[in-house]
C-alpha positions in Angstrom: 0.8 -13.3 -12.9 -1.9 -14.4 -10.7 -3.4 -11.4 -8.5 -4.4 -11.7 -5.0 -7.0 -9.4 -3.0 -5.5 -8.1 0.3 -5.9 -5.1 2.8 -2.9 -3.1 3.9 -3.5 -1.4 7.5 -1.1 1.7 8.0 -0.4 3.6 11.2 1.4 7.0 10.7 2.8 8.4 13.6 5.4 10.6 12.1 3.6 13.4 9.9 6.7 14.3 8.2 6.6 10.7 6.3 2.9 11.6 5.0 4.3 13.2 1.6 6.5 10.1 1.0 3.7 7.8 1.8 1.4 9.5 -0.6 4.1 9.2 -3.3 4.5 5.5 -2.8 0.6 5.1 -3.1 0.5 7.0 -6.2 3.4 4.8 -7.6 1.0 1.7 -6.9 -2.5 3.4 -7.9 -3.1 1.0 -10.5 -3.4 -1.6 -8.1 -5.4 0.4 -5.2 -9.3 -0.6 -5.1 -10.0 1.8 -2.4 -8.5 3.9 0.3 -9.8 5.1 3.9 -8.2 7.4 6.1 -9.0 8.2 9.8 -7.2 10.9 11.4 -6.9 10.4 15.2 -6.2 13.6 16.6 -6.3 12.9 20.1 -3.4 10.4 19.7 -1.7 12.3 16.9 -1.7 9.6 14.3 -3.5 8.6 11.2 -4.9 5.2 10.3 -5.3 4.2 6.8 -6.8 1.0 5.1 -5.7 0.2 1.5 -7.6 -2.4 -0.3 -5.5 -3.9 -3.4 -5.6 -6.3 -6.0 -2.3 -7.3 -7.3 0.2 -10.0 -7.8 1.6 -11.1 -4.1 5.0 -9.9 -4.9 3.9 -6.5 -5.7 1.6 -6.3 -2.6 4.5 -7.4 -0.5 6.8 -4.9 -2.2 4.3 -2.0 -1.5 4.0 -2.7 2.2 7.7 -3.3 2.4 8.2 0.4 1.0 5.5 1.7 3.5 7.1 -0.1 6.5 10.4 1.3 5.9 9.2 4.8 6.3 10.2 6.4 9.4 7.1 6.5 12.0 5.0 4.4 9.8 4.0 0.8 10.1 2.1 -1.4 8.0 0.4 -4.9 8.0 -1.0 -6.8 5.3 -3.9 -9.4 5.4 -4.6 -11.6 2.3 -8.0 -13.0 1.2 -7.8 -16.3 -0.3 -9.2 -15.1 -3.6 -6.9 -15.5 -6.5 -7.6 -14.9 -10.2 
């Protein structure tokens, strides 16, 4: 299956969802190129950026699972690079 490169932007407003988020990311760790997290303490939220290289269905499934978490939102941007 053809893979795509994408960025998943995640905003975490409910800190109680962090453990489940980390569990999901661990489940997809074979596809993750890199991860950057920024705690924004003044607003009591975390901003996370995940770079992935995976089939489009896998990326969509990952973003969907993340977006279903309470107090967590996720948006995906796909590159034009396939391979």
